[in-house]
N, C-alpha and C positions, 0 to 999 in steps of 0.2 A: 481718859477721865470718865468717871461715871456721872450720870446726870445729877444725883443726890449730892455730889460734892461741890456743885456750883454755888457761889455766894448768893445770898438772898437780898436782892436790891428792891424788892417790892414791886417790881415791874418785870414783865417777861424779858428775858435776855435774848439778844440777837444771836442766833446760833451761828452766824457766819462772821468770823473775825475780820476786821479790816486788814488791808495790806500792811499798814504801819504797825498795827498791834501784833501782827505775825512776826515782823522784824524784831520788835522789842522783845516779844516772848522768846524768840529764837536766841537773841543775844543773851538774855537773862538765863535761859536754859543752858546755854553754852558755858556762861561763867560759872553757873552752879555745878554743872557736870564736871568741868575741869578742876574746879577748886575742891569739890568733894572727892574726886578720884585721887588727887595729890595727897589730900589729908589721909585717905584710907591707905595709900601706899606707904606714907611715913609711919602710920600706926602699925601696919602688918606687912613689912617688906617681903618676907619669905613667901607668904601666901600669894601675894600679888605676882611675884616672879614666876611661881609655879603656874598661876593662872594664865600669865602671858605666854608661857611656853606652850601650854595646852592650846591656847587660841591660835598661836602660830602654826601648830601642827594641823589644826582643823583647816586653817586657810590654805596651807600648802597642800594638804591632802585633798582638799576640794579642788584645787587647781589641777592636781595630778589626775584626779578622776575626770575632770572636765576635759583635759587634754586627751586622756584615753578615749573618752566618748567621741571626741572629734575625729581622731585618726584611726581608731581600731575597733570601736564597739560596733556590734551588729545592729541592724535596724530594729527599733522597738516593736514588740509584738502588739497586736490589737488589744490584748487583755492587760498588759503590764506597763504601757506607756501612756502619759497624759495626752488627751486628744482635744481638750477645749480650753478656752481662755480662763474659765472659772477654775479648772483644775490646775492650770499653770500658776494662778495667783494664790493657791492654797499654800499652807505651810510646807516648806521643803521636806522631802522624805529621803532618807539615805538610800542611795542606789548601790546595788552590788557591784563589786569590781569586775569589769568585763573580762571574760576569758580570752587570752591572746589567741589569735588565729594561727594554727600550726603551719609552719612553712617547711618545705623540703629543701635541704641543702643541695645545690647543683652538683651533679656528678663530676668527680675529678676527671680531667682529661686523661685518656689512656694513650700512650704512644702507639703509633701504627706498627704492625708487625714488620720487622726488618727482613728484607729479602735475604735468602741464603747467599753466602759469599760465593762469588764466581771465581773460579780458578783463572789465574792470569797465565796464559801460555806464551812462550817466548821464542819458539823455534819456527822460523818463517821460511817458506819456499817461494815467496812472492817473486823474487828475482828469477828463479827457475821457471816459474809459470809465465814469465814475460818473454821467454825465448821465442824469437820470430819463427823458428822452425816448426812451432806448434800451430801456426795459423790461427784459426778461430778456436780457442780452447773451451771445451765443455768438460768440466771435471767436478768430482765430489769425493770426499773421504769421510768415512764414518768410523768411530770407535765401535767395533763390533760387539763389545760387551755392554756398553751403555746406550748405544744408538745415537750418541751425540755427533752432530755434524762438526767436523774439525776444519774442513777446508771446502770451499765451494766457489766455482767459477762457472756460471751459467748451468749449474747442476740440475735444474729442473726443466731446462729447455731440451726438447726432443731433438735428436740429431741422428745422422747416419751412423750405424754401428759397425759396418763391415762384419767380419766373422765373429765378433763378440755376440752377435745375434744367436749363434749356435747355442749359447747358454739358455736362452728363452725357449728355443725349439726343444732342447733336451728336457727342460723342466716340464713343458707341455706334454711331451711324449711319455714321461714317467707318470704324470697325473692321469693321462687319458688311456694309454695303452698298457702301462705297467712295466716294471723292469724285467719281468719274467716273460713277457710276450715275445713270441718268435714268429717270423714271417715265412709263410709257406709258398712253395711253387709246386703245382700239382699237375697230374695227367688224369683225365677221365675219359670214359668211353664216349664216342661220338654218336651221331644219330643214324649212322648206317654201319653195316657189318665191316669190321676191319678199320673203321675210322677211330682215331684218337684225337683228343683235344689237349693241347698244351696251354695251361692257364697261368698267366703271370700274376703273382701275388704282390708285386712291388719290391721283391728282394733284390737290391742292387749288388749284393755280395755274392750271389750265385756265381760259381767259377767254372770256367771251361777246362781248368787244369784237373787231371785225374786226382780224385780225392781232395781237391782243393789245395794240394801241396804246392808251396811256393807262391801262392796267391798273396796279393797285398793285404786282403782282408783275412785276418787270422781266424782259423776254424771255419772257413767258408764252406757251405754245402757245394756239392759238385753236380753239374748237369749230366755228367757221365752216370752217376748213381741214379739219377732220375730216369734216364733212358734204360738202364739195366732193369730197374723195377718194372717199367712199363712193358718191356718185352716178356718178362717172366709172367706178368699178369695176363698177357694175351694167350698164354698157354700154347704157343706154337702157331696160333692163328696169324696169318700174314697181315701186316699193316698196309692198308690200301690208300689211306690219305691222312694228312695232318691238318687240323684246324688250330690256329693260334688265337687265343683269346687274351687281348691286352686291354679290355674294356674297363678295368679297375681304375686306371688313370685317364682323365679327360684331357683334351688339348687346350691350348697349344702345348707342344712339347718343350718349347724354349720360352723363358720369361722375357717379355719384350724389352725390359730395361737392361738386360745383360748385353755385354759386348761379345757377340758370338765368336768372332775370329780370335779375340784375345783369350777368352776363357775355354773354348772348346778345342781350339787348334794350337795356339801359341803356348799358353799356359798349360793346357791339357788338364784343367781342374774340374770340368763340369760336362756331363753328357746331355743329350736330349733326354728328357725325363719321360720314360716309358715304363710300363708295369712289368716288362720282361727285358732283361739284359744280363750279360755275364761280365764279371770283374769291373763293374761300373763302366762298362764299354771302353775300357782302356785298350790301346793298341798293345801295350806291354802290361800284362796282367799282374806283374809283381812290383810295378813302380808306383811311387806316391802320386806323381803326376805324369800323364802321358796323353798324347792327342787322342781324341774320341772320334767315332765314326759319324756318318750322317744317317745310319740306320741300325740302332742298337738291337732291334727285334730280329732283323735278318741275321746279324752276327750270332745271336743266341740260337736261332733255329738251325743255322749251319752246323754248329757243334752238336746239337741234339740229334740231327739226322746222322751225323757222322758216327755217334755212339750207338744209334739204333741200327746202323748198317743198312740204311735204306735211302732211296732218292725219290720217294713218292711225292705226289703233288701236295703243295702247301697253300692254304688259303686263310684269310682273316675271317673271324667269326666269333660266336659266343658259345659257351658250353650249354648243352641242353639242361633244362631244370631237372634236378634229381638224378643227374648222370652218375653212373657207377664209378667210384674212385678206382684208379689203377696204380698210381704211384704218387709219392710226395717226398720232398726234402724241405728242411727248414733252416732258417738262419740261426746264428747265435742270438741269445736273448737281447732285448733292447738295451739292457744295462751294458753289455759288452760292446754293442754297436756305438753307444754314446761315448764310452771311454775311448775307443779307437778314433772316432770322428773328432772328439775334442782335442786329443793329443796331436793329431796331424792336420787338423782343420779341414777335414774331408767334406767337401760340398755335397757329394753324391748321397752319402748316408743321410745327411741332414735334410736334403730335399725329399728323400723317401719318407723320413719320419714326419715331416710337416704335412705331407700329402696324406699319410695314413691317419694322422691325428684329425685332419679335417674330415676325412671319410668316416672315421669312428664317431666323431661328434655330430655327424649329420649335416655338416656345413656344405659338403660337395666334394668333388674330386679334381678340382682345377687349382691353378695358382691363385686365382681370385678368392677361392674358398679358404685359403690358408690363414688369412687374417682372422676371420671369425673362429676358425678351428683352434688356432694357437691361443688366442685371447681367452677362449672358453676353458682351455686346459690350464692356463695360468691363474684363472680365478680360484683354483684350489689352494693357492698360497696366500690369499688374503691381502695382497699388495695392490694398491690402486694402479690400474693400467692406463689411466688418463694420459693421452698424448702418444700412446704406442700405435704404430702402424706396421703390419707385417706384410711385406711384398713377396717374400720367399722364405725358405727355411734355412738357408745357408748364410745370409747376410751379404750376398754378392750384389744385390740391388742397392743403388743409391737412394731408392725410395723408402727403404726401411727407416723407421724413426723410433727411437727409444730415449727417454731422459736418463742421464747418468744416475740420477737419484733412484730410479727403479732398480738399476743393477746393484747399487750399493746395498739396498735392502734385500734383494734376492740373494746376494752372496752371503749375507748374514745367515740365512737359512741353509745355504750350501755348506758353510763352515760348520754349522751345528748339526748337519746331516739330517735335517728335518724332512719328513715325507719322502724318504729315499733319495734325497738330493746329494747324499754322500757320494753317489755314483758320479755326479758331475765333478765334485772335488777331486776324486781319484783320477779323473781323466785330464785335469788341467795341466798344461805345461808348467815346468818349474824353472825359474830363472837360472840360466847358465847350465842347466842339467838335462832337460828333456823337452821333447816335442818342438814346437816352433819357438820356444824360448831358449833352446840349447845354444851353446857357444858357436856351433856351426852356422847358426842363423845370425851371428854377430849381435847377440843380445846380452846385455848386462856384462859388458867387457870393460877393460880399463878401470877408471875410478868407480864405475858402477858395479864392479865385481864384488864389492863389499856386501851387496845384497844377494849374492848368489845363493840359491837354495831357500831364500826367504820369501820369494814372490811366487804364488800359485795363481796363474791368470790366463785368460783367453786372449789371444792376439787377433788383430784384424787389419786388413788392408784392402782398400778399393781405390779407384782413381782419384777420388776427392777426399780421402781421409785415411788416417792411421789411428788405430784404437787399441786399448789394452784395459782389461777389467778383471778384477779378482780379489785376492786376499794377500795381505802383507803381514808376515810375522815380524813386527817391528823390533828394533834393537833393544828397546826397553821391555819387551815381552808383551806389548799390547797388540792384540789382533785388530787389524784395520781392514775394512773393505773399501774398494776404490773403483772408479771408472774414469778413464781419461780418453777424450776424443780430440784428435788434432785434425780439424776439418778445413776444407777450402783449398787454396792453392798451396799444397804441401807436397813434399817429395820424400824419397826414401830416408833422408836424414832425420825425418820426424821421429823415426823409431828410436834413435839415440837420445833425442830430446825427451821423449816419453820415459825412457829408461832412467834418465837423469832425474826427472821429476819424481818418479816413483821411488828411486833411491833416496831422495829427500824425504819422502813420507816414511821410509824405513828408518832413517836416522832420527827423525823427530819423534816418532811414536805418538804417545798421548800428549806430548808437549807441542804438537803441531798447532800453529796458530793460523787463523784465516787472514790475518793482516798482511 
């Protein structure tokens, strides 16, 4: 109400109404407001309905805005929001509808990549592998195409290899010496007139037979030819003395872990390792195995003198530096030597090659140097040599140690003829057909004859183990590489148990299971 509208009572009015007057005025105002509103509604019903709807919209809209301000509106800025009680009591002012805060829908979960399906193989040789004749079994089989391990029993544990070690020696020789390398035996002029020096180059195949005819080593050079060349080179000058130089190989001449009586005399498989000998120092130059002497050098000199036609004094010594060459003969290439030694498991050639590898590699000229020399040669093939120990070149020592897993991987390279290793493949005995796997050795006979011709592998035997390692052309066409060591308290019948197990590999092929 404005001040001019107050009633004139002739006295100043009390500006503060009493509590009772406020109640009376309120009731009166209330009766007036309700009665007036009802009358207006009866007079203009449509207008009042529209006004009510509008009012409801405003109320509901205000509630919605208020709710939005409570839960989603951003904090008021310093310029646009009331900051004092005076501002808050001022007439309300329409607020803009707040912009909803954008939200990012959570990423839908993506299923993890499913592993590739694994083939279920069903052909088991577990029963064959438990044959007591196999002793402590160390074995592994690979699919040579995929590199997948199909079967494993202690396959990464290094064990004695027996003559299977010849595979490693051959590979090292090919890498270090080369397949075309030939070993020479020479004669040079001595330090005094008429003196000649016979220099051993380590060729164990040099033969005492004329022209090497009939010798066990095919195509062997002849010490007769060497003597004939030397006489011609002297031009008629008499030979006054002979010096023998065998310094290329250092001592001892016998590996301490070998059984000398068994190997040198009874079996006749291994000579004293000297840089000069004839026919591998066999008593019978044409035999695979024959007793060996106690002095290979003396036997060679005996035949050299005989062909020279002289009996002049002989002494040990070394050739003078820069001595004039008088004569030389050379072996078959290393590739040929490997093929023959692998087929017949010749210890003598393999001991020669291991020693020459160590010398060429700078490791030394003794048995002890062969470990470093052969391992250095094997490095060329890129296969981990962890666990390997080389005690000799033939595998005759029980101190040799190689994991079957190394052999299965090396034979993949042999099968593929990598780095000239096809030479090793060509020399491997074939089941029931050749070398030490021929039927004459009682291998792959009876029920195992089904695998005749399908196994190309190196055999091995020492007192505490029988071994076989190589390649199987399985019945389903899958090439497999394998190594089987039967170690410990085993006997000759372990060979048949090994053949039976390998025949199982042949039958199963790529369906071979490790279970």
